[in-house]
KEMIRO-860906 format. One record per atom (N, C-alpha, C): residue in three letters; x, y, z. Coordinates in steps of 0.001 Angstrom, whole numbers, padded with zeros to 6 digits, always signed. Layout:
N
ALAXYZ/...
***
This chain:
50
ASP+033894+065417-062329/ASP+033310+065522-063703/ASP+032661+064183-064001/GLY+031422+064187-064574/GLY+030679+063046-064821/GLY+031400+062105-065888/LEU+031937+062602-066841/LEU+032633+061767-067871/LEU+033881+061137-067322/SER+034515+061796-066435/SER+035732+061196-065813/SER+035377+060013-064981/GLY+034258+060115-064292/GLY+033731+058960-063505/GLY+033329+057833-064337/ILE+032734+058065-065482/ILE+032349+056987-066389/ILE+033600+056436-067001/LYS+034503+057274-067310/LYS+035787+056755-067994/LYS+036513+055891-066970/HIS+036500+056254-065705/HIS+037118+055455-064663/HIS+036419+054049-064550/GLN+035102+054120-064527/GLN+034331+052846-064427/GLN+034488+051961-065560/LEU+034432+052448-066754/LEU+034419+051667-067965/LEU+035838+051342-068513/GLY+036754+052215-068150/GLY+038122+051995-068581/GLY+038323+052278-070006/CYS+037632+053219-070539/CYS+037774+053573-071989/CYS+037958+055130-072109/ARG+038294+055567-073321/ARG+038503+056972-073525/ARG+037227+057777-073538/VAL+037249+059036-073176/VAL+036060+059875-073145/VAL+035516+060019-074548/GLU+036331+060069-075546/GLU+035938+060135-076916/GLU+035052+058926-077341/GLN+035471+057740-076837/GLN+034604+056555-077134/GLN+033229+056687-076433/ILE+033237+057175-075228/ILE+031955+057354-074533/ILE+031093+058303-075274/MET+031650+059461-075758/MET+030855+060438-076485/MET+030362+059905-077779/GLU+031213+059061-078423/GLU+030704+058492-079709/GLU+029532+057556-079493/VAL+029540+056781-078397/VAL+028414+055883-078144/VAL+027165+056691-077782/ILE+027313+057710-076921/ILE+026167+058581-076584/ILE+025600+059212-077835/GLU+026456+059754-078643/GLU+026012+060349-079939/GLU+025250+059420-080849/ALA+025776+058162-080883/ALA+025072+057113-081710/ALA+023729+056845-081206/HIS+023600+056711-079894/HIS+022237+056486-079245/HIS+021329+057607-079443/ILE+021787+058826-079360/ILE+020953+060019-079573/ILE+020461+060012-081003/ASN+021460+059774-081965/ASN+020982+059791-083370/ASN+019945+058727-083610/GLN+020157+057571-083095/GLN+019207+056447-083272/GLN+017838+056824-082673/PHE+017809+057464-081536/PHE+016519+057924-080932/PHE+015772+058884-081934/PHE+016518+059854-082435/PHE+015833+060822-083288/PHE+015343+060213-084601/VAL+016152+059324-085188/VAL+015715+058602-086417/VAL+014430+057868-086104/GLN+014411+057143-084997/GLN+013189+056327-084640/GLN+012013+057302-084380/ALA+012228+058381-083703/ALA+011216+059301-083370/ALA+010573+059920-084647/LEU+011492+060293-085582/LEU+011021+060904-086881/LEU+010266+059915-087710/GLN+010711+058638-087640/GLN+009946+057637-088439/GLN+008593+057434-087869/LEU+008498+057370-086585/LEU+007201+057130-085933/LEU+006302+058378-086262/ASP+006819+059560-086264/ASP+006039+060726-086569/ASP+005579+060698-088001/TYR+006417+060269-088892/TYR+006000+060127-090283/TYR+004884+059199-090465/LEU+004998+058007-089831/LEU+003982+056999-089877/LEU+002678+057502-089380/THR+002715+058244-088294/THR+001524+058783-087669/THR+000827+059801-088649/LEU+001660+060673-089242/LEU+001097+061633-090169/LEU+000533+060904-091407/GLN+001186+059907-091879/GLN+000686+059128-093011/GLN-000643+058522-092738/ARG-000741+057938-091571/ARG-001966+057250-091203/ARG-003129+058218-091030/GLU-002850+059404-090399/GLU-003825+060437-090259/GLU-004322+060923-091649/ALA-003409+061082-092558/ALA-003772+061499-093894/ALA-004642+060430-094615/LEU-004361+059253-094451/LEU-005157+058130-094979/LEU-006569+058138-094376/ASP-006612+058318-093060/ASP-007849+058306-092367/ASP-008725+059493-092833/ARG-008187+060622-093115/ARG-008908+061797-093522/ARG-009413+061617-095007/SER-008699+060912-095769/SER-009114+060708-097183/SER-010194+059708-097303/ASP-010350+058883-096322/ASP-011436+057871-096249/ASP-012791+058508-095865/GLN-012729+059677-095281/GLN-013981+060345-094777/GLN-014649+061077-095883/
***
């Protein structure tokens, strides 16, 4: 099992590993949504200038 191998290498609980993975996934989506919002806002401003 992949998590067992990681657990063995890092010497920590599977729950800790999953918490860190979840935090990174959440951070990725927050960043992706912010970038998308900024892109949409910029496009809206560009269209209003025309």
